[in-house]
C-alpha positions in Angstrom: 43.9 -10.3 6.8 43.6 -6.6 5.9 46.7 -4.5 5.0 46.7 -0.8 5.5 49.1 2.1 4.9 48.9 4.6 7.8 51.3 7.5 6.8 50.9 9.3 10.2 51.8 6.2 12.3 55.5 7.0 12.6 56.6 5.8 16.1 55.9 3.2 18.7 53.5 5.5 20.5 51.5 5.9 17.4 51.4 2.1 16.9 50.1 1.7 20.5 47.3 4.2 19.8 46.4 2.5 16.5 46.4 -0.9 18.2 44.3 0.3 21.1 41.7 1.9 18.8 41.4 -1.3 16.7 41.1 -3.5 19.7 38.3 -1.3 21.1 36.4 -2.0 17.9 37.3 -5.7 17.7 38.8 -7.2 20.9 39.5 -10.4 19.1 41.6 -8.8 16.3 45.2 -9.7 15.7 47.2 -6.7 14.8 50.8 -6.3 13.5 52.1 -2.7 13.2 55.3 -1.5 11.5 55.7 2.2 12.3 58.9 2.5 10.3 57.0 1.5 7.2 53.7 3.1 8.2 51.9 -0.2 7.8 49.4 -2.2 9.8 48.1 -5.7 9.2 44.8 -6.6 10.9 43.2 -10.1 11.1 39.6 -9.1 12.0 36.0 -10.1 11.3 35.2 -6.4 10.7 35.0 -5.1 7.1 37.9 -3.1 5.8 35.6 0.0 5.6 34.8 -0.3 9.3 38.5 -0.6 10.2 39.3 2.5 8.0 36.6 4.4 9.9 38.1 3.4 13.3 41.6 4.4 12.2 40.3 7.8 10.9 38.4 8.5 14.1 41.6 7.7 16.1 43.5 10.4 14.1 45.3 7.9 11.8 43.7 8.1 8.3 44.7 5.1 6.3 44.2 3.5 2.9 43.5 -0.2 2.3 46.1 -2.0 0.2 
């Protein structure tokens, strides 16, 4: 399970965009978003670096915790 801080994910719409981008990269990923805290947890076979790249390309730069 990867845990990321995504400061620009501040609402439900943002969370949907983040989820959609991550599922496009890994359709089997399990994703939990918390827009109020700006956090996302991702259970994926992809490396953290790949997930960070996906988030950045979607307009949601993140950092791995």
